[in-house]
N, C-alpha and C positions, 0 to 999 in steps of 0.2 A: 662817697667813691668807695669799691671794690680793691681787698687790698688782698694780693694773692702773693699764698705760702709758697717762695722759693725752694729746692730742696738740688745739690747734687748729690748724684753717690755713683762711689765704681765698683763695678763688681769682676768678681778674678770671673776667668774662664781659663786659665791655666792646665788642667786636666784634659782639658778632650785635645784630642790626639791632632783632628783639623781641622783649626776654625774657621778655614774657610767653609765647612759644608752649615756652620753659624750663621757663618755673615751675609752667602748667600754669591754666586757669579757677579761680580761688580762690587760686591757689597748692598745686593740688589733688597738684602732682605733684612740689614736694619734700616736702608732708605726707605722702605714699608715702614717697621716701627716706626721710626722717624715721622712722617708724613702723619699717618694715622692715631699719633698720639700727643702731635706738636709736639716736642720734648727732640731736645739737641741732644746727638747723639754720635758718639766716636767712639773707636780702633784705634791703638795700637798696644805691639807687642800683644799679652794674654789678657791682657785690664779694657772694658768696654763703662766706656765714661756716659754718666746721663747726666742733665738734668735740664729745671725747663719744672711747670706748677709741680710742685708737690702729688698730688692726686696722676696725673700724667705719669710723671720718673716714675711713681710704683707701680700704675697696672705696664709702666713698659717694661721695669723690673721681675716684674710676675709674667712677664712674654718671654722673658731671656733667659729666665729658670725653665722652665713648660720646655720652651723647644731645647732647654742643652737635655734633659731629661728625652725627650724622643732621641735624640743621637745615640744614647746611651743604646739606650734600648737596638736605635736599628739604622746606627749612621748613617742617614741621610734626614733632607727634609726637601719637603713639597711647599710651593706656592699657596699650596692650600693648608698644610700647619701652620701657617706663618699668620692668617687670615682665621683660621680656629685663634688659636690662643691670643690672637688679640681682640675677635669676638666675648672670647672667653673671661679675659682681664677687663671689657670696657662697662661685660655685664654687671660682673662682684663691683666694681666698683659704682653702677647707677643702683645697682638694689642696698650696697653698704647704704649711700645717700636716700634713701629711700624715691626717688625719684622712675616714677612711669615705668615700675615693674625693670626695668633696667632695659626698654628695649630702644634708648637712645638711641636713633640711625648719625653716623654721619658722615656729614656731607661735606659740600668745598665750601660756604660762606663759614665765618669766621663768624661763633656769632651767632648762628644759628643752631634750636634746640627745635625737636621734630622729635617726636613720641607717639607711639600710639593713645588717646584717651581714653577708651574703651573698652568693655570686656571682647567685643565684638573685632573690634580695632586688631587688642592682642591678641584673635585669635586668627587672624588678615594675617599679621607679620609677623606670625611664627609658622604658619601652612606654607607660603612664600621661603621660612629657611630650613624648612623642614620635608619639603617637594620641589621637585626639578619646574613645575608646571602649577599653577596654581590659579582656580579659575572667587574671581569674587562676584555676587550678584545684592544688589541696594539701592534704594532708592538714592536724591543725589544729596547730596553734601555729605556721605558716608565718611568721604576721604580713598574711595578705591580707586581713582585717578592716581590724587596727592602720594597715595604712602607707596600704592606700585613705583613711583615717580625714587624718591624719598626712598624706596630699599633699593633701585638699578644704581642712585648715586650713589650710595655710600659703596657700594658690592665697587663701582670704577675705581671710587677711590681707594676703597682697600686691592688693587687689584683683583683679586678674585675673576674680573670679567676684562676684557678686551675692546668692550664696545660695546652703546647702547640701543638699540633697536625699536623706533615707536611707529606704530603702525595704530589704522583707520576705516574703518570703509566712510566711504563718501559716496550716503545714498539719500541723507537727511533735508535734501529740497530736490531730490528724483530727481536731480542731473545730471547727465556723464560730465565724467571728466574731462574732455576732451573737447566741454564746448567750454566749459571755461576759461574765461582771460590769462594768458600769461604764459611761461615755461610751469616746468612741473611745479617745483618746487613753488611757485603763483601763485597752481590752482589747487597743491595740496595743504600748504601757510592755515586757513577760517577751518577745518574738519581737525588740525591739530595745534591749536589754540587752544585749548585745559590744559593739551602733555605741558606743552612749551610756558604756560603760563608758573606752573611747580616749579620747574627746570627752571628759568627765573628765581622763585626765593630759597635751592639749593643751591647757586656761581652766582659770577659778574654774568657779566651779559659781553664782557670778551669776552672773556671761558666759554662758554656759549658756544659765540660765535666760531672760534682755532676750534671747537670740537669738528662743529660742524663740520667746517676746512676739508679739516683732517678726514674727515667720517669715524668717529669716534663715536658720536654724535648724528644719528640714521630718522631721517625723517619721510617717513613713505606709504604712498597709502595700498591699502590690503589686494587690490591688482598683481599690482609689482612684486608683488612675494613669492607672485610659481614661481618655483625650481631655484628656491635658494635654500645652500643649509645654512646655518649661522651656526658657527662653532666658540666658548667665554663670552659672549651675551648676553644681555640680557632683554628680552623680547616683550614688550607692551603691546597690550589692542586692549586702545580701547572700543566704547560702546558698541561693540559686542556683541547685543543684543541687533545690531542692523545686517547680521550674519545670516546667511544661508548656510543648510547642513554640507554643503558641498562646498564651499569657502573656510568657512571650518575646517577642518579634515583638512582639505589645502591646507593654511596656518602652521596647524598643529603640527603638524607632515615636516615644517622646517626646522624641530630645536634639534640642536647639533650636540652635539659633544662640549661640556663643563660651561655651559645654558642655563640660565630660566627664564621661563615662561608664565607673564601673568596673563589672565585674562581678564578684565572689565566689562562688565556694564549692568544698565539697567532693566532686567525685564519684566517691566510694566511700561515702559515703553518705545515697546519697538515698533519705528516706520516702515518694515517691511511693506511691498505688496502685503493684499488683502490673501491669505487660500497657502503664503510662504509661511516656514515652521522658519524659528528662530535655528542658528547656529550653536546660541550659545546656553540657552534652553537645555537642548537637546541632549549638548557635549555633557550640560551638567548633570543633569540625568542619565548618563549613557558612561559616564566616565566617576562615576561616585565612589564605586569600591572598587578604581585601579588604584594599588602599590607605588604611589608618587609622586599619584594626583593629588589637592588638598582644593576643595570645594566651602566658602565660606557663603555667608551669607548674612550679610548688617540692612537694618531695615532702623523703622526710624529715633530710638536710642542712640541709636551709633552716628547721629549729623549732629556736625562740630559747625555750621554753618551758623547762621546769624538765627538767631531764637524761634525767628516766625518765620524762616524755613520749614521746620520742626514741623506746627502748627496747618501749613502752607500746606506740605504732604502728604496728614492725618487728614485736614474736610476734602480733597480730592478723591480719598480713597480710592474706592474697587475702580482699576485703569476702563472699565466696558459701560462705568458712568460717565467717561468723559468727551463724547460725543466726536 
């Protein structure tokens, strides 16, 4: 059984003229630190007390120190300042332990340790962190969908966003949604199953259900995205190779303020009618040089499923030879 090293720490913040700036409205910044770093945190007078696992307490103390420095410089904080300080503290903690270059993603299920495993996956995670819009192309098993969902869940937990929107075009079977049985949710569920499978690795079934009931997690077919603008959201479109150019344009223009959009797909598996251009392939070429947009290509070396999957992808080779 692994022994946990516990630590208690008291930090004096008496030199700050306005402690409420550090604590946030209703102590929301302290709650954000507590949730992200899994520490007990309390404030009384001009002292903040931290307790928990030693590594977590050390990281929380580093966050508070960084926030104090920011307040001294400009006397205010934003939600983004707090989230950035937390991310930097986690990065330093992971880098010191040698774990996956500090790219561990913080999700709701305790004990779940999700991180990129290959060079390509590291580039993918970095692209999402550094851009508001990221395209990821690659074969099955490279983690395109899984890491996109993990990034969205991590941002939701850290209060960087308010909701997660999962989108997928419904064209694989050549059926229109209206002809499928059931209500909208029943029609969409088969198409969004890979996204939801990933989600269930990162939070409990009851939590997913509760978030969906409260519209914190929304699953929606691409056709229902028209006319919307999504602010403070992580918007993921999976299987994007099956969008047309006009559908892709419609989807991309849904991006709102303080949002992240991740578009994933396998450009070797286009199921559109013959003669129709893939919106994913077109957008990745058209937008690859735009500042704030990242385009990442994963390949066979990034496959992290069962070892046989890598050989299967390799042996099937060129999509034009598949008949």
